[in-house]
C-alpha positions as CSV (number, residue, x, y, z in Angstrom):
1,M,-31.5,33.7,-20.3
2,S,-29.5,32.2,-22.9
3,F,-25.9,30.8,-22.8
4,P,-23.2,30.0,-25.3
5,H,-22.9,26.4,-26.3
6,P,-20.1,24.3,-24.5
7,P,-16.9,24.5,-26.2
8,S,-15.7,21.7,-28.6
9,K,-13.9,18.9,-26.7
10,K,-11.1,19.2,-29.3
11,N,-10.5,22.8,-28.3
12,V,-11.0,22.9,-24.8
13,N,-8.7,25.4,-22.9
14,Q,-8.7,23.6,-19.6
15,S,-7.3,25.0,-16.2
16,P,-6.1,22.8,-13.3
17,A,-9.1,21.6,-11.4
18,A,-9.7,23.1,-7.8
19,L,-9.9,20.1,-5.4
20,F,-12.4,20.3,-2.4
21,P,-12.0,17.9,0.6
22,V,-14.4,17.3,3.5
23,G,-14.8,20.4,5.3
24,V,-15.1,22.9,2.5
25,T,-18.6,24.4,2.3
26,S,-18.4,26.9,-0.9
27,Y,-16.4,28.2,-3.7
28,T,-17.0,31.5,-5.7
29,I,-16.6,31.1,-9.6
30,P,-13.7,33.5,-10.5
31,Y,-14.5,33.9,-14.1
32,S,-17.6,33.6,-16.4
33,G,-17.5,30.5,-18.5
34,W,-18.0,26.7,-18.8
35,Y,-17.0,24.4,-15.8
36,R,-16.9,20.8,-15.4
37,V,-18.0,19.8,-11.8
38,S,-17.4,16.2,-10.6
39,A,-18.3,14.7,-7.2
40,V,-18.0,11.3,-5.6
41,G,-20.0,10.3,-2.4
42,A,-17.9,8.8,0.7
43,G,-17.2,5.0,1.1
44,G,-18.6,2.9,3.7
45,S,-16.3,1.3,6.2
46,G,-15.9,-2.5,6.5
47,G,-17.6,-4.7,9.2
48,A,-15.4,-6.4,12.0
49,I,-15.6,-9.6,14.2
50,F,-13.5,-10.9,16.8
51,T,-14.3,-14.4,18.3
52,T,-12.5,-17.1,20.2
53,T,-15.0,-19.9,19.5
54,T,-16.9,-20.1,16.2
55,G,-14.9,-17.8,14.1
56,G,-16.6,-15.3,11.9
57,A,-16.6,-13.6,8.5
58,S,-16.7,-10.0,7.6
59,T,-17.2,-7.8,4.4
60,G,-15.9,-4.8,3.0
61,G,-17.8,-1.5,2.5
62,G,-19.3,-0.2,-0.6
63,G,-17.7,2.6,-2.7
64,G,-19.2,6.1,-3.2
65,G,-21.3,6.7,-6.4
66,F,-20.0,9.4,-9.0
67,C,-21.9,12.6,-10.6
68,E,-20.6,14.9,-13.1
69,G,-21.8,17.7,-15.3
70,E,-20.8,20.8,-17.4
71,F,-22.6,24.0,-16.6
72,Y,-22.1,27.8,-17.5
73,F,-21.5,30.0,-14.4
74,S,-21.2,33.7,-14.3
75,K,-18.6,35.3,-12.4
76,G,-19.4,35.6,-8.7
77,T,-21.7,32.5,-8.6
78,I,-21.4,30.9,-5.2
79,I,-21.3,27.0,-5.3
80,A,-22.2,25.5,-2.2
81,M,-21.1,22.0,-1.3
82,S,-21.6,19.5,1.5
83,I,-18.9,16.7,0.9
84,G,-19.7,13.3,2.6
85,A,-17.5,11.9,5.3
86,G,-16.4,8.2,5.0
87,G,-17.8,5.7,7.4
88,P,-15.7,5.4,10.6
89,A,-14.0,2.1,11.3
90,A,-15.9,-0.6,13.1
91,V,-14.2,-2.3,16.1
92,S,-15.0,-5.5,17.6
93,S,-13.3,-5.9,20.8
94,V,-15.5,-8.5,22.8
95,S,-15.5,-12.1,21.6
96,G,-18.6,-13.1,19.5
97,T,-19.7,-9.4,19.4
98,G,-19.2,-8.2,15.8
99,A,-19.8,-4.7,14.5
100,N,-21.3,-3.8,11.0
101,G,-19.5,-1.0,9.0
102,S,-21.0,2.6,8.7
103,D,-22.5,4.1,5.4
104,G,-20.5,6.9,3.8
105,G,-22.2,10.3,3.5
106,N,-23.4,11.9,0.4
107,T,-21.8,14.7,-1.4
108,V,-24.1,17.6,-2.5
109,V,-23.0,20.4,-4.9
110,S,-25.4,23.1,-5.9
111,G,-25.5,26.8,-7.1
112,G,-26.1,28.5,-10.5
113,G,-28.9,26.4,-11.4
114,M,-27.1,23.2,-10.7
115,N,-28.0,20.5,-8.1
116,M,-25.9,17.4,-7.9
117,I,-25.8,14.7,-5.5
118,A,-23.2,11.7,-5.3
119,F,-24.6,8.9,-3.0
120,G,-22.4,7.4,-0.4
121,G,-21.6,3.6,-0.1
122,G,-23.1,1.2,2.5
123,G,-21.1,-0.1,5.4
124,G,-20.0,-3.7,5.3
125,K,-21.3,-6.6,7.4
126,F,-20.4,-9.5,9.7
127,E,-21.5,-13.1,10.1
128,T,-21.0,-15.8,12.8
129,T,-23.2,-18.6,11.8
130,N,-21.6,-21.4,10.0
131,A,-22.3,-21.9,6.2
132,N,-24.0,-18.5,6.0
133,T,-22.6,-15.6,3.8
134,A,-22.2,-12.1,5.0
135,V,-23.0,-9.6,2.0
136,G,-20.9,-6.6,1.2
137,G,-21.7,-3.1,1.7
138,V,-23.7,-1.8,-1.2
139,G,-22.1,0.7,-3.4
140,G,-23.5,4.2,-3.6
141,A,-26.1,4.7,-6.3
142,A,-25.3,6.8,-9.5
143,G,-25.4,10.5,-8.9
144,T,-28.2,12.8,-9.9
145,G,-28.3,16.3,-11.3
146,G,-25.4,16.1,-13.7
147,N,-25.8,16.2,-17.5
148,I,-23.0,13.5,-18.0
149,P,-23.8,10.0,-17.0
150,G,-23.0,9.1,-13.3
151,Y,-22.0,5.8,-12.1
152,A,-22.6,3.9,-8.9
153,G,-19.9,2.5,-6.6
154,G,-18.8,-1.2,-6.4
155,D,-20.2,-3.4,-3.7
156,G,-17.9,-4.7,-0.9
157,G,-16.9,-8.5,-1.4
158,T,-19.1,-11.3,0.2
159,S,-17.7,-13.7,2.8
160,L,-18.8,-17.2,3.3
161,H,-18.4,-18.2,6.9
162,T,-17.0,-21.8,7.2
163,T,-16.7,-23.8,10.5
164,N,-14.1,-21.9,12.9
165,G,-12.7,-19.8,10.0
166,A,-12.0,-16.1,9.9
167,E,-12.8,-14.5,6.5
168,A,-12.5,-11.0,5.5
169,S,-13.5,-9.3,2.1
170,G,-12.3,-5.9,0.5
171,G,-14.2,-3.0,-0.3
172,G,-15.7,-1.5,-3.6
173,A,-14.2,1.2,-5.5
174,A,-16.0,4.5,-6.2
175,G,-17.8,5.2,-9.2
176,S,-16.0,7.3,-12.0
177,P,-16.3,8.5,-15.6
178,Y,-14.8,4.9,-16.6
179,G,-18.2,3.5,-15.0
180,K,-19.4,1.3,-12.1
181,G,-16.8,0.9,-9.4
182,G,-15.3,-2.7,-9.1
183,N,-16.4,-4.9,-6.4
184,G,-14.3,-6.2,-3.5
185,G,-13.1,-9.9,-3.9
186,A,-15.3,-12.7,-2.5
187,S,-13.9,-15.0,0.3
188,T,-15.0,-18.6,0.3
189,C,-12.2,-19.8,2.3
190,T,-12.4,-22.9,4.8
191,G,-9.8,-21.3,7.1
192,V,-8.1,-17.9,7.2
193,G,-8.7,-15.8,4.1
194,S,-8.8,-12.1,2.9
195,T,-9.6,-10.6,-0.4
196,G,-8.5,-7.4,-2.3
197,G,-10.5,-4.3,-3.1
198,G,-12.1,-3.3,-6.3
199,A,-10.8,-0.5,-8.7
200,V,-12.4,2.2,-10.7
201,G,-13.6,1.0,-14.2
202,G,-15.4,-2.2,-13.1
203,F,-12.3,-4.2,-12.0
204,N,-12.9,-6.7,-9.1
205,G,-10.6,-7.6,-6.4
206,G,-9.5,-11.4,-6.5
207,T,-11.3,-14.2,-4.9
208,S,-9.7,-16.1,-2.0
209,T,-10.5,-19.9,-1.7
210,G,-9.0,-23.0,-0.1
211,T,-7.6,-23.2,3.4
212,T,-5.5,-20.1,3.8
213,S,-5.3,-17.4,1.1
214,K,-4.9,-13.8,0.4
215,S,-5.8,-12.5,-3.1
216,G,-4.9,-9.2,-4.8
217,G,-6.4,-6.0,-5.3
218,A,-7.8,-4.9,-8.6
219,G,-5.9,-2.5,-11.0
220,T,-7.2,0.2,-13.2
221,G,-6.3,-2.3,-16.1
222,G,-7.7,-5.5,-14.8
223,D,-8.9,-7.7,-11.9
224,G,-6.9,-8.7,-9.0
225,S,-5.5,-12.4,-9.1
226,T,-7.5,-15.2,-7.2
227,A,-5.6,-16.9,-4.5
228,A,-5.9,-20.6,-3.5
229,T,-4.6,-22.6,-0.5
230,T,-1.4,-20.9,1.3
231,A,-1.0,-18.6,-1.8
232,T,-1.1,-14.8,-2.3
233,G,-2.6,-13.5,-5.4
234,A,-1.0,-10.7,-7.7
235,G,-2.4,-7.2,-8.1
236,G,-4.2,-6.3,-11.1
237,P,-2.3,-4.3,-13.8
238,N,-2.4,-0.6,-14.2
239,R,-4.0,1.0,-17.1
240,T,-1.3,0.2,-19.5
241,G,-1.2,-3.5,-18.5
242,F,1.8,-3.5,-16.3
243,T,1.5,-5.5,-13.1
244,N,2.8,-3.0,-10.7
245,I,1.4,-0.2,-8.6
246,V,2.8,2.8,-10.5
247,S,0.7,4.8,-12.9
248,A,0.8,4.9,-16.7
249,D,3.3,7.5,-16.6
250,G,5.8,5.5,-14.5
251,G,5.1,7.7,-11.4
252,S,4.3,6.5,-8.0
253,R,1.9,8.7,-5.9
254,I,1.6,6.4,-2.9
255,S,1.9,7.5,0.6
256,T,0.9,6.2,4.1
257,T,-0.9,9.5,4.7
258,N,-1.8,10.7,1.0
259,A,-2.3,9.7,-2.6
260,G,-4.2,11.5,-5.4
261,F,-5.0,11.9,-9.1
262,D,-2.4,11.4,-11.6
263,S,-3.2,15.0,-13.1
264,C,-5.1,18.0,-12.1
265,F,-6.4,18.5,-15.6
266,D,-9.6,16.5,-15.9
267,P,-8.4,14.6,-12.8
268,F,-11.2,11.8,-12.6
269,R,-10.1,10.5,-16.0
270,H,-6.6,10.2,-14.8
271,L,-6.7,7.2,-12.7
272,T,-4.2,4.7,-14.0
273,G,-2.4,2.9,-11.0
274,G,-2.1,-0.8,-10.4
275,G,-3.5,-2.9,-7.5
276,T,-1.1,-4.6,-4.8
277,A,-0.7,-8.2,-4.2
278,G,-2.0,-9.9,-1.1
279,S,0.0,-9.6,2.1
280,T,1.6,-6.4,0.6
281,A,1.9,-3.7,3.4
282,S,1.9,-0.7,0.9
283,G,-0.8,1.3,-0.8
284,A,-2.3,0.7,-4.2
285,G,-1.9,3.2,-7.2
286,S,-4.3,5.7,-8.1
287,G,-7.8,4.3,-8.7
288,A,-6.8,0.9,-7.7
289,G,-7.5,-1.6,-4.8
290,S,-5.1,-3.0,-2.3
291,G,-4.5,-6.7,-1.7
292,G,-5.9,-8.9,1.4
293,N,-3.7,-9.2,4.2
294,G,-3.0,-10.8,7.6
295,S,-2.7,-9.7,11.1
296,L,-1.2,-6.2,10.8
297,S,-1.4,-3.1,12.8
298,A,-3.4,0.0,12.1
299,A,-0.4,1.8,11.1
300,N,0.8,-0.8,8.6
301,Q,-2.4,-1.4,6.8
302,P,-2.4,-0.7,3.1
303,Q,-4.6,2.0,1.6
304,A,-6.2,3.1,-1.3
305,F,-7.5,6.2,-3.4
306,M,-10.8,5.6,-4.9
307,G,-10.2,2.1,-5.2
308,G,-11.5,-0.3,-2.5
309,A,-9.1,-1.4,0.4
310,G,-8.3,-5.1,1.2
311,G,-9.7,-7.0,3.9
312,S,-7.5,-8.4,6.9
313,S,-7.9,-11.8,8.6
314,G,-5.6,-13.7,11.0
315,A,-4.8,-14.9,14.6
316,G,-3.9,-11.6,16.2
317,A,-5.3,-8.3,16.3
318,C,-6.3,-7.3,12.9
319,A,-6.7,-3.5,11.4
320,A,-8.1,-3.7,7.8
321,G,-7.2,-1.6,4.9
322,Y,-8.7,1.9,4.5
323,S,-9.4,4.3,1.7
324,I,-7.6,7.8,2.3
325,V,-10.2,9.8,0.2
326,G,-12.0,9.5,-2.9
327,G,-14.9,7.4,-2.0
328,G,-13.3,3.9,-1.8
329,G,-14.8,1.4,0.4
330,G,-12.9,0.3,3.6
331,G,-11.5,-3.4,4.1
332,S,-13.2,-5.8,6.7
333,S,-11.5,-7.5,9.7
334,S,-11.9,-11.0,11.1
335,T,-9.8,-12.4,14.0
336,G,-9.6,-15.0,16.5
337,T,-7.7,-13.3,19.3
338,G,-8.8,-9.6,18.7
339,P,-9.6,-7.0,18.6
340,A,-10.8,-6.7,14.9
341,T,-10.8,-3.1,13.4
342,S,-12.1,-2.5,10.0
343,G,-10.9,0.0,7.5
344,R,-12.7,3.3,7.3
345,G,-14.3,4.5,4.0
346,G,-12.9,7.2,1.9
347,N,-14.3,10.8,2.2
348,G,-16.0,12.2,-0.6
349,L,-14.6,14.5,-3.0
350,V,-15.6,17.5,-5.4
351,T,-13.4,19.0,-8.2
352,I,-14.3,22.1,-10.3
353,E,-12.6,22.8,-13.5
354,R,-12.8,25.6,-16.0
355,I,-13.3,24.2,-19.4
356,G,-13.9,27.2,-21.6
């Protein structure tokens, strides 16, 4: 059976995308025509370590991979979907007993001859041996089954453990049409240090160095800033180059419980927010990473949408940043008095948009 060719990109009559979160299992195509289907796997959660003696390092989770295609569907075609859940937070509540993060789930979309898979990101790790480096959660592989290139998620940042230090890195961003997700920042501190998360488009969270520092989260227009001894790094710029968390249109879509795309038309290409600076207890812009932080409660940790969340380290109980939805990797947590609670990974997501 033959179908008409896809419409010219210059004459696309788009409809707002239908957005599907975890728990939705099917969608019935309302009209015959061409559709763009986009999927992202879930992010991994960060690692966690609480210890009163040797200190410890932990790393952020990997971002979910991205998959996309344009397909002709007849009216009534049933699209089945299994949307991956983000890795749950890791908790270390007994001194010296760390917890690795959990992997995010794959997102699978099928029907009408289509079978796409967007892979979940890996969980972060922890380390208690001095001079050893804990590796970050691996970003989910580029998706399969689409006829538009897919891209892998970013990796969680690495953390070098130094004598009696507490080091925590940020999570990786999800893959997107802009390319591989950015990586969480690397920590090489000799004391307490935490790093920011990555952003879509391949921008990385800032590195933390020196004795005590907290780096910035990446923005959709640039890397997060590195932080040296006792300093905090700035968040990366948004898509238009401004160093603030708002999107390119000047709007802010940040909330402690929700965040999202800048547009429902071709939404995965509308991610234009900026990253947050280190020690900033607010969420990052769309597609961007949050900054590294100190000892904050779970209720006050900064969050991210598709970007990676920042790590958290300090003397008291630490709860790391998390990804609300959209496949970003959760931040990691390291603390000396406990408990240490990592950030959860962002759930996967599917969009279906009529394009002709």
